[in-house]
N, C-alpha and C positions, 0 to 999 in steps of 0.2 A: 134790509128790513129795519124799520125803526124800533128801537127798544126804549123801555122806560124803567130801567133798574135805578134804584136809589144809590147814592154814594155809599151808604152804609152796607147795602147788599154787595156792592162791588169790592168791598174789603175782603170778601171771601174769594180767594184766588180761583176756586172752581167755578163760581158764578161769573167772575170776570172773564175767564177763559170761554165759558159758554156764551157770554154776551158778545164777545168778539166773533165767534162762529155765527151766531144768529144774525149779526149785522151784515155778514157777507151774502146772505140769502136775498135774491132779488125776485123771488116768487115766480121764476120763469116756467117751472113745471117740467123741465127737461128730465128731471129725475123720475117722474112718473112713468116715462116710456120704458125704463129698464128695471123698475122695481117689481120683483116677483109677486109680492102680495097684492099690489095694485093690479097687476096683470090678471091675477086669478080672481080677486074679489071686487075690483072696481070701486072700492070705497076710498075717497080722498084721504080719510084718516088712516088708511092702511098704505099710504104712500109716504115717502120721506118728507115732502112738503107739508102734508097733513100732520105728521108726527112732530115736525118742527114747530108748527103752531101750537100743538098741545104742550110741548116741552116749554116753549116760551111763556105760555099762559101760566103753567104750573110754577116755573122758577120766578117769573117776574112778580107774581102775586104772593110768592113765598108761602105756598100752601102745600099741605100734604097731597100725595097722589091719591086719586080716586079710582073707582072701578073702571070708568071709561078710559082714562089714560093708561092704566095698567093693561087693559085688554089690547089696545093698539100698539103699545110699546112691546108687549110680550110677543105680538105677532111679527115684529121685525126680526129678520133673520141675521142682521148684521153682515149681510153679504157684501155690502159696500159698493154695489153696482152704481148706486147714486153718486158716489164720489168720483167714479170713472166718468160719468156723464156730465156732472156739474161743471158749467163753464165759469163759475164764480169762485171755485176753490173752497166751498163749504166743507169743513172737516166734520162730516156727520158722525164719524166713528167716535170721536171724543165727546160730542154732544150727547149721543144716545148712551154712552158709557156713564156720563154724569147723571142722566135721567134715571138710569137703572139703579145707580147707587142711591139716588134720592128716593126712589120707590122702595128700595130695601129698608131704608131708615124710617119711612113715614107711612107705609101701607101695610096693613095686616092681612095677609092672604088667607083664604080658606084653609082649614086644618089639613085637608088632604093634599093641597098644593104645597104647603109648608113641609109636610112630611116627605113628599116625593123629592122636592128640591134638596132637603137635608140629606136624604139617602144618596142622591146623586153626588152631592159634594163630599160625602163621607167615603164613598166607594171608588168612583171613577178615577180620581187623581192618584190613587195608591195601587200599584200593580198587584201586591199580594192580596189586598182586599178584593180587588177586581177579579182575580183568578178564582178566589173562593166563591164570589157571587156568581160567576159563570157556571160553577158546578151546580148550584141551586137552580139557576136559570135553565140548565140543560133538562132537568127533570120537570120543570114547570112549563117549558116551551110548548108542549102539546095543547096547553090551555090558552095560548095567546089569542087565537081566533075568537074563542068564546068570550074572553075578557074584552076584546075590542068591540064585539057585538053588543055588549052591555052598555057601552058608552060611558060618559062622565070620567071620573078619576080612574075607573077600572080599565078604560080604553087606553089610558097612558101606560098602565102597567103591562097591558097586552102588547102595546107598541114596543116597550122596552124588552120584553121577552122575545119578540119577533126578531129583534136586532142581534140577539145572542147567537153565536155560532152554533151550528148543529153538532160540531165535534170540537174537541180541544185541539188548538193548533200546536200544542207542545211548547217546549222551551227553545230559545234561540241558541246558536252556537257561540255567540260572542256577547253574552250578557255581562254587564258591568257590575261594579267598577273594574277597570282594567286598562292596560295599555297594549295596543296591537301594533306590532312593528311593521315597517315597510318591507316588502319582499325584495326590494333592490337595495344595494349598499349605498347608492348615490341618492340619499333621501332628499325629497323635494320640499318637505315641510312637515309641520305638525298641526293637527286640527283636533278640536274637541267635537264629539258627536252627541247631540241631545238624545239620551236614552228614551225619554218619553214615558208616559204612564199607560194610556189605553193601547197605543200602537204595539208595543212589544208583547202585550198579552194577546191581542187579536191577530197580529201578523208579525212574529219575530223575524221572519225572513227578510223584511225590508231593511232593518239595520244590519243584518248579516250580509246582505248583498252590497250595501254601502261600504262596509268595512272591507270586504273582499276586493271590490273595485278600486277603492282608494289605496289599499295596501299594494296591489299590483302596480298602481300608478306611481308608487314611491312615497306615500305619505304615512307617517305615524299617526295613529288614531287613538285618542284618549276618551274613555268613558269615565268621567270624574266621579269620585266618591262624594256622597252628600247631596247630589243633584236631586231636585224635587220637581213636581209638576210645574209647568211654565206659569200656571195661574190663569190660563185663558178660561177654563170652565167656570171657576168661581167669579172671575172678573165679569163675564157676560151674564151672570146671575145677579150682579150688583153687590156682591160680597167684596167690597173694596179692600178692607183691611187684610182679609185672607189672601187676596191676589197680590197685594203689595208685600206681604210677608214672604210669599213664595218667590217673588221677584228678588227680594233682598238675599234670600238664601242662595239662589242661583247665581246672582252677581258675585257673592263671596266665593262660591265654588269655582267659577270660571276665572275670576281674577287671581285666585290662588294658582291656577294652571298657567295663566299669563306670566305671573311673577316667577314661577318655578322653571319653566322651559320655553315660554313664549307660545303664542298661538297665531297661526295664519288666518284662522276662521273658527267660528262656532257654527257647526253645520246642523241643519234641521231637516228632517225628512217628512215632517207633518206640517203642511203649510199653515194650518190654523195656529199652531204653536209659533211658527215663524213670524206671523203678523204681530203677535203679542210680544215676543222677545224683542223684536225691532222697535217696539213702542216702550220698552223699559225706560228709556231716557226721558220720555214724557211722563210716564207713571211715577217715576221717582225724582222728578225735577225739583221738588221742594224739600227733599231730604238731604240736609247738608252732608251727612255721612255717606250718602250713596249716589248723589246726582252725577258726579264726574265719572264714577266707576260704572254706573248704569249706562252712561253715554258711550263709554268704551265698549261695553258688552254689545249694545245695540249696533255699534259700527262694525263689530266683528261678526255679527249674526248674518248668516246667509242660508238660503235654501240650497239643498244639495245640488240641484240642477244649475242654480246661479253660479255656484263654485265650479262645477265640472265643466262649464263652458270655457274656462280658462286653463283646463288641465289636458295634457297630452295623454289620451287613453290608449294610444297605439292604433293598430289596424284591426278593424272588426273582423271576426271570423265569418265565413260564409254561412248564412242562415236562410231558412225557407222564406219565400216571398210572402210576408204577412202584411195585412192592412191593419193599421192601428188607428182607432178613433181616440183622439186625445181630448179628454175632458179636463178643462182648466178649472181647478177649484177656485171658488170665489176669493178665498184668502190668498190665493196665488195671484190671480189676474187683477183683482180689485184692491186687495189689501196690500200686496207687495209690488204690484205693477210688473210682475214677471209673466211675459206672454210668449215670446219667441224662443227663449232658451230651451225649455223642455222639448219642443217640437224640433228644433234644430239638432239637438243631441240625438233624438230618435231617428231623424232622417239621416244624419251622419253615420249612424250605426247600421244603416241598410234597410230600415223599415219604411213602408209607405204610410205616410201620416195624413189623416183627414181631420179637418175641423168639424165640430159638431154644430148643426144648426141651432140657433138661439143659444149659442155658447155662453152668453153673458148671464143667462138665468141660472139661479141656484138649483141644485139637485134636491134640496130640502133637508140635508143633513145638519149643517150649521151647529156643530157641537152637540148640545142636548135638545135642539129644536125638534128633531124627529120623535122625541119622547114627549116633550111638553106641548107640542102642537102637531099631533100625529096626522090629523086629517089634511091640513095644508101641506105638510111634508109629503104625504102619500101622493097628493095631486101633483106636486112639483117633481117627485121622483118619476111618476108615470110619464109626465111630459118630457122629462130629460131622457128617459130610456127610449121613448118613441123617436126622439130626435137622433139619439145615438144609433139606433137600429136602422135609420134611414141611410146611414153611410155604409151599411153592410160590412162591418169590420170583422176581422178574425179575433181581435183582442181590443180591450179598452185599456188605456193607460191614464193614470192620474197621479197627483202628488200629495194626496191627503187620505188618511185612513178612514175618516168619517165618510167621505164621498165613496170610497171603495165599498164600505159596508152598506151604505144606503142604496147605491146603484145596483149592487150585487143582489139585493132582494128582489129586483124587478126584471132581471134578465139572466139567461143562461150563458151569455157571452163571458168568457174569462176576463176578469179585471185585475190588473197588476199595477204596482207602483212603477213609475218611470224608471227608477234606479234598478229594479229587478230585471227589466228588459235590457238595460244598458250593461249590467253585470254579465248577463248571458251572452250578449252580443260581443263582448270583449274578453271572452275566455272563461267566464264563470259558469256555474251550473244552470241547467235548464229548470225554470220554474215548473213545479208539478202540475199546475193547472193548465199548462200548455199541451200536455200529452194528447188529449183528445183532438185539439186543433191540429197538431202536427200529424196525427194519424190520418185525419181527414184530408190534409194537404197532400200526403204521400199517396193516398188512395186516388185522389183526383189526377195525379201525375201518371 
């Protein structure tokens, strides 16, 4: 793609980076075939290619974002399916991140939108605040349908309430900060585990299962003191400085553990967080105090299934013959290019694993997308659930809490994190949500 940025504009490193990305685009349109919003809406401006044109025009002319640009950029899920498809290596993720930061700085949103985004940024990245918010959401949840029916800003509040769990999941057994020793004396290594912000509130069993599984395999697990949200939520809202501050704080926390006792890996059980943490090296590349440290952290960051592929988990216990529909989260398959490892692990544990038709398409969760764009998110969820149910699974497995919450609203099939199934298969406890499935399996026998 031909660009016409001035030499003065290119002195801005962010503009220079975006200009390099834009120049790689050859207008081929392959990205339109895998873009969820283009698939649903059929509008070229709701495809990666269309958004690239909008971003180019905005940045090249050095002008503030307008309502049209904001509408179509906001509709982007950042699922990154376009990056998997693109034959030219266009790094759309960094381009749309720059566009969102530019929008945040130059566009004044309607008051209701500003308020909702501020509330999300104030609550979701902080577990204590999130737990308190869920108490209020529990009592307001019966009004979710009515609010959604009213449309406009109230529909977004209704969508947010609908996502709240019907009951409190309680506290986890292994809440940090803390160090959890290996069960075997012949320790195999030491890893840090990202505690997370929304995940331990919505489903603390995920980190519990991870710690049990790794401990039995001979690893010491550290949940470091001082860790904060990875920054993904505010980063995708265009709140660049807040995201960078979170990244710096986490880099300091993890480098302290590296210096204190060494780390074999920084493990992440929410793939959306993993994509962001692996990008810390890019996000902090211009910070002289953090660039090298951030690069080390990004190199150590691994999705839990990525790490477990190289771990001897032992021999799986005999389990019922269950069919697992594996939903590959966008941040896993497109953001981190992790595709085979989770399925191989589940197959090795004795489960029968099936791919989901149209598996490249997003479920509509995408961080806060299912709150900010509830109608598109609902359509994507329904499409995803229909494709999952075609495989006639006993259980759905995935590696991202957002997908679990989103898909769970559309089906009665139990949905579990991959690591919860692996923990059970290799000697851990049975996930509670499997009880009905196992009773049905026993009755069929």
